[in-house]
N, C-alpha and C positions, 0 to 999 in steps of 0.2 A: 564685839567688833574690834579687830586689831588696831593698834595705834599706828601712826604714821611711821614710827621707827620700826615696828614689827613688820609693816608692809615693806619698807626698804630692805630689811634683813632678808625677807623672803625673796624679793626681787634679786638681790645680790647673790643669794644661794642659787637661784635659778640660772643666772648668768654663768656662774661658775660650773654648774652641772652641764649646761650646754657646751661650754668650752671643753669639758672632759670628753665629749663625744666627737669633737672636731679632729680632722687630720692636721698634721703639722703646719700646713700652709693655708688651711681653711680659715674663713672669717665668720664672725658672728653676723647674722643678718639683722637688719633693723627690725625691731619688735616693740609692740606696745603691751604693757601689763596693766590690767584693769581690775580694780577691786570693786565689787558691787554687792548689794544685798542679794543673797540667793533667793530667786523668785519662788523656789519650792519650800523655803524655810518659813516657819512661823515665829522664830525667835531671833531674827536679825542676823543669822550666820552669814559670814562673808564668803563670796565666791571669787576666786582669782581666775581670770581669763587672759590668755596670751593671744595676741593677734599679730601675725606676720605682716610686714610692710615691704612692698616692692622696693628692692635696693636701688632701682633707677631714680627714685625720689631724691636720693642722696648725691646724684651725679652733678647737678647744677644748682646754683643759688636760687634761681627762679622756682625750680621744683621743690627745693627745701622750704621756701617761703609758702608755697601752695600746700605742702604737707603740714606745716605748722599752723597755717591759718584756716585751712579748710578740711583736710582729710582727718587729721587727728581729733580736732574738736567734734567732727561729725561722728566719729567712732565713740568717743567718750559720751556724747549726748545720747546716741542710740542705745548704748549699753547701760546708761544711767550710772556711770562709774562714780564712786566717791573718792577713789584714789587712783592715780595714774602714774605710770613711768614709761619713759621711752628710752630704748637701748639703741646705741649706734656706736660705730668705731670711727676713729679719726687719728690723724697725726697731730701731736702737740710738740711745741718747742718752748722751753723756758728761756726767755730772753731778758737781759738786764736793761736798765734804763741808761740812756746817754747822759752826758753831763748836763744837758739842758732840760732833762726830765722826760724827753721823748723816748719812744720805743721804736727800734728799727724793725719795720715790717716788710722790708724789701725782699726778704727770702721767705717764701711760703713754708709753713711747717713741714710739709711733705718733702721738702728739699733741704731743710736746715740740717747742718752737720750734727747738731745735738738733739735731733728729733727722737720722739718715742711714739710708738703705736699704742693707743689706749682704747679701752671700752669706756663709754660714757653713759651714765644714767641721768636722765633729766626727769624729775618727778615732782608731783604736787597733789595736794588736796585743796579744799576750799580755803585753808588757812596758812599753809606753809608750803614752801618749795625747796628743792635741793638739787644741786648738781654735784655729782661725784664721779670719780674715774679710778681705774686701775690700769697700770701698765701691762701690756701683753708681752710675755717673754716666750720666744719661740726657740725650739730645738729641732734638729732634723728628724728625729725619730719618735717624738712624743706629741700629744695634743698641746696646744698653747696653754700656758699657765698665766695666772694673774698675780700681780703684786698686791699687797694689802690696799684696800680702798682708801682713797683720800677725798675729803669733802672740799670742793672749791667754794661753794656758797650754800648757805641754808638760812631761811628766814621768811618773814612775811613779805618783804620788799623784793625778793628775788624775781627777776624777770628774764625772759628769753624767748627765742623763736618758737620753741616747742612747749612753752609754758603759758604765755599770755592768753592766747585764744582758747586754750583748754580751760583755764580757770574761769573765763567768762561763761562758758556753758555749764560749769559746775555750780555756779552761784545761783 
């Protein structure tokens, strides 16, 4: 059975392969990657399944909450997944702290002058979770390219909208 790191490497490779097939302005669609024991195997070989997610789930906060608390956990439970990753795209902005320690959130990332478009992978198994991202670089005549992956968080205590309910059904 592949380790969590091997699973993450496979997912990242898959995301990059999908990107190579896109048009210059096309986006990655939301997708879940699930690793489960191959039901045909007698020696515990892993099977990787990809499930497309309707992009409309990402349009509003309420829909994102429903996706994270109901839809994704249901898929993971039905597939008896042992490892899970969720792919989405977003705008990110790196902002500094004010003198009082606060962060200025008055400008949404999608409108921030220092924004970047990213692909995000949110992943977990029963014991560990990870959030990582790669910046999307677009050119007029080629498929989008990704910068090297950066890990935002990794560990046992990592929590998030697309992690918490999924981990509950894996336990």
